[in-house]
C-alpha positions in Angstrom: 0.0 0.0 0.0 3.0 1.9 0.5 4.9 2.0 -2.1 1.5 2.4 -4.2 0.7 6.0 -2.7 5.1 6.4 -3.4 4.6 5.5 -7.1 1.2 7.7 -7.3 3.1 10.9 -5.3 6.2 10.2 -7.1 3.9 10.6 -10.7 2.2 13.6 -9.7 5.2 15.3 -8.8 6.4 14.2 -12.4 3.2 15.3 -13.6 3.1 18.8 -12.3 7.0 19.1 -12.6 6.0 18.2 -16.7 3.4 20.5 -16.7 4.6 23.7 -15.4 7.8 23.0 -17.6 5.5 22.9 -20.3 4.2 26.9 -19.5 5.5 30.2 -20.4 5.0 33.7 -19.5 5.9 36.4 -21.4 5.0 39.7 -20.0 4.7 43.4 -21.7 8.2 44.3 -21.0 9.5 41.0 -22.9 9.5 39.3 -26.0 10.4 35.7 -26.6 12.2 33.0 -29.1 11.2 29.5 -28.7 13.7 26.8 -29.8 13.4 23.5 -30.6 16.5 21.4 -30.2 18.3 24.6 -30.6 16.5 26.0 -34.2 13.8 28.9 -33.9 10.2 27.3 -34.1 8.4 30.7 -32.8 8.3 34.0 -31.7 5.9 35.9 -29.0 5.7 39.0 -28.9 2.9 39.8 -27.4 2.7 39.2 -23.4 0.4 36.6 -22.4 0.9 32.8 -21.6 2.1 29.8 -23.9 2.7 26.0 -24.1 5.9 24.2 -25.1 6.9 21.1 -24.9 9.2 20.1 -22.1 12.9 19.1 -23.0 12.5 19.3 -26.6 11.9 22.6 -25.9 13.4 25.8 -24.3 12.6 29.5 -24.6 14.9 32.9 -24.5 13.5 36.0 -23.0 14.5 39.4 -24.2 13.7 43.0 -23.7 10.8 45.3 -25.6 11.3 48.1 -23.3 14.0 50.6 -25.1 17.0 50.8 -23.8 20.2 52.7 -23.8 23.5 52.9 -24.6 26.0 55.2 -23.1 29.2 56.2 -24.0 31.4 55.5 -21.0 34.7 58.0 -22.5 34.0 60.9 -24.2 35.0 60.1 -28.4 37.4 62.7 -29.8 36.8 64.0 -33.4 38.1 66.4 -35.5 36.0 69.3 -37.4 37.1 70.8 -40.8 38.9 73.2 -39.3 41.0 70.3 -38.0 40.5 70.7 -34.3 39.7 68.4 -32.1 36.7 68.0 -29.7 35.5 65.1 -27.2 31.4 64.1 -27.6 30.1 62.2 -25.3 26.2 61.2 -26.5 23.6 58.4 -25.3 21.6 56.6 -28.2 18.2 55.3 -27.3 17.7 52.1 -29.3 15.5 48.7 -29.1 14.8 45.7 -30.2 12.1 45.7 -33.1 12.7 41.5 -34.8 14.1 39.9 -32.6 14.4 36.6 -34.6 16.9 38.5 -37.1 18.1 40.2 -33.3 19.5 36.5 -32.6 20.6 35.7 -35.6 23.0 39.1 -36.5 24.3 39.6 -32.9 22.7 35.4 -31.2 21.3 38.0 -28.9 23.6 39.6 -26.9 23.0 43.4 -25.9 26.8 44.3 -25.7 27.6 43.2 -29.3 24.6 45.0 -30.5 25.8 48.6 -28.9 29.3 47.1 -30.1 27.7 47.4 -33.5 25.7 50.5 -33.2 28.4 52.3 -31.6 30.8 51.9 -35.0 27.6 52.5 -36.9 27.1 56.2 -35.0 30.6 56.7 -34.3 31.4 56.8 -38.5 28.6 59.2 -39.1 29.6 61.6 -36.3 33.3 61.6 -38.0 31.9 62.7 -41.4 29.3 65.0 -40.0 31.7 66.9 -37.8 34.5 66.9 -41.0 32.6 69.0 -42.8 31.5 71.7 -39.7 33.0 73.8 -37.5 33.4 73.6 -33.8 30.3 76.7 -33.9 28.6 74.2 -36.0 29.0 71.0 -33.7 28.6 73.2 -30.2 25.4 75.1 -31.7 24.4 76.4 -34.8 23.9 72.9 -36.4 23.5 70.5 -33.5 19.7 69.2 -33.6 20.5 69.0 -37.4 23.5 66.7 -36.6 21.6 64.7 -34.4 19.3 63.7 -36.6 21.5 62.8 -39.4 23.4 60.6 -37.0 20.3 59.1 -36.3 18.5 58.1 -39.5 22.2 56.6 -40.4 22.6 54.6 -37.7 19.1 53.5 -37.8 19.3 52.2 -41.3 22.5 50.0 -40.4 20.5 48.9 -37.0 17.4 47.6 -38.6 19.7 45.0 -40.6 20.1 43.6 -36.8 16.5 43.8 -35.8 17.1 47.0 -34.0 15.4 50.5 -34.1 17.6 53.8 -32.9 14.8 55.9 -31.3 17.4 59.0 -30.9 21.3 59.9 -30.3 21.8 62.3 -28.4 25.2 64.6 -27.8 24.9 65.4 -23.9 28.4 67.6 -24.3 30.9 68.8 -26.7 33.9 69.7 -24.9 37.5 71.3 -26.8 40.5 69.0 -25.4 42.3 70.6 -22.3 45.2 72.0 -24.0 42.6 73.1 -27.2 40.3 75.1 -24.5 43.4 77.3 -23.0 44.0 78.4 -26.5 40.8 79.3 -27.1 40.6 80.7 -23.8 43.2 83.1 -23.8 42.3 84.0 -27.5 38.7 84.6 -26.1 39.8 87.1 -23.5 42.2 88.7 -25.4 39.0 89.6 -28.1 37.1 90.4 -25.0 39.6 93.0 -23.6 40.1 94.6 -27.7 36.5 94.9 -27.3 36.4 96.4 -23.6 39.3 98.5 -25.0 37.6 100.0 -27.7 34.8 100.6 -26.1 36.4 102.8 -23.3 38.3 104.7 -26.3 34.9 105.0 -28.1 33.5 106.1 -24.7 36.3 108.7 -23.7 36.0 110.5 -27.2 32.3 110.8 -26.4 32.4 111.8 -23.0 35.0 114.2 -24.2 32.3 115.6 -27.1 29.8 115.8 -24.9 32.0 118.1 -22.0 33.0 120.2 -25.0 29.5 120.5 -26.2 28.6 121.3 -22.5 31.1 123.9 -22.1 30.3 125.7 -25.1 26.1 125.5 -24.6 27.4 127.1 -20.8 29.2 130.0 -22.7 26.7 130.6 -25.0 23.8 130.5 -22.2 26.0 133.0 -19.8 26.7 135.4 -23.1 23.1 135.3 -23.8 22.0 135.8 -20.4 25.0 138.8 -20.1 23.5 139.8 -23.2 20.1 140.2 -22.3 21.0 140.7 -18.9 22.7 144.2 -20.4 19.9 145.0 -22.4 17.4 144.7 -19.3 19.9 147.3 -18.0 19.9 149.8 -20.7 16.6 149.2 -20.8 16.2 150.3 -17.1 18.6 153.5 -17.4 16.6 154.8 -20.0 13.5 154.4 -18.6 15.1 155.9 -15.3 17.4 158.8 -17.1 13.4 159.7 -18.8 11.8 160.0 -15.3 14.7 161.9 -14.0 14.4 164.1 -17.1 10.6 164.8 -16.6 10.7 165.2 -12.9 13.4 167.3 -13.7 11.2 168.9 -16.0 8.2 169.3 -13.8 10.4 170.5 -10.6 14.1 171.4 -11.2 14.4 172.9 -7.6 13.1 169.7 -6.2 14.9 167.6 -8.4 18.3 169.4 -7.7 17.7 169.1 -3.8 16.7 165.2 -4.2 19.6 164.7 -6.0 21.6 166.7 -3.4 20.6 164.1 -0.9 21.1 161.2 -2.3 24.7 162.4 -2.5 24.9 163.8 0.7 23.4 159.7 1.9 26.2 158.1 -0.3 29.1 160.4 0.9 28.2 160.1 4.2 27.5 156.5 4.7 30.2 155.7 7.2 31.0 157.5 10.3 35.2 157.9 9.0 34.0 159.2 5.7 36.0 162.3 4.2 35.7 164.4 1.4 37.9 167.7 0.9 36.4 170.3 -0.7 36.2 174.6 -0.5 33.7 175.0 1.6 31.6 177.4 -0.4 31.3 174.3 -2.7 27.7 174.0 -4.8 28.0 170.3 -3.0 27.3 171.8 0.6 24.8 174.9 -0.5 21.5 172.7 0.9 23.3 172.0 3.9 23.8 175.5 4.3 20.4 177.1 3.7 18.1 174.1 3.4 15.3 176.4 2.0 18.0 177.4 -0.9 16.0 178.5 -3.5 18.6 179.8 -6.1 21.3 178.0 -7.6 
């Protein structure tokens, strides 16, 4: 009885193992190739539950997601100006024909990346060799990346791979070239700065000279207007004096004498040397003097 139970349990276990080995699952992140005695018999690109013949068939899974190839070290390329540049880039790619991918590179991701790197480097040497440093850094950078993607994609499809994107992360000049470029840029900036300073100094002198000229013109015009106003005032005052003299000559003479006394004896120490019988003192001697 025990032997029968053991046999039954063994049959169940073997059956379970056979059943599980006959089933395989492909999820949404994978593609699968079904092999029979080393030959490709089927390709599964859709997720789901599938069956295979135990022992006689085996399954190998491959990525269905977008993969990244990132350069470990920047590559050196030469521009049309015969200048070296260091380029750091990455590539986005995916498997679109898993059977062709297995046949071409044995399904080895590292071999596929080597093939992609060779293709991209070749196209980069062509593109960089026809362009200047300015073009590859900023001027035509987007166009260069698109051209490289297209060229790499054409070759990649022969191994069952699609190149989705090629991006230049950084384009640098080698250290020795950078120092030379920086020195040249520094010299150019100094030249421009000196030129601007010279232009500014010339403009400053021009503005000062113009301001001085305007100042002299304003002062001259102000002096002219002041003299004109003073002349008009003197003329008007003389006319008033003449009119007053004509109306009452004696009062006018008296008023002018008082004004002269006030100006002459303004301070205590003021002194005049005149003859006592001078006309200057006639109103001091006789305030009621009505004669000349």
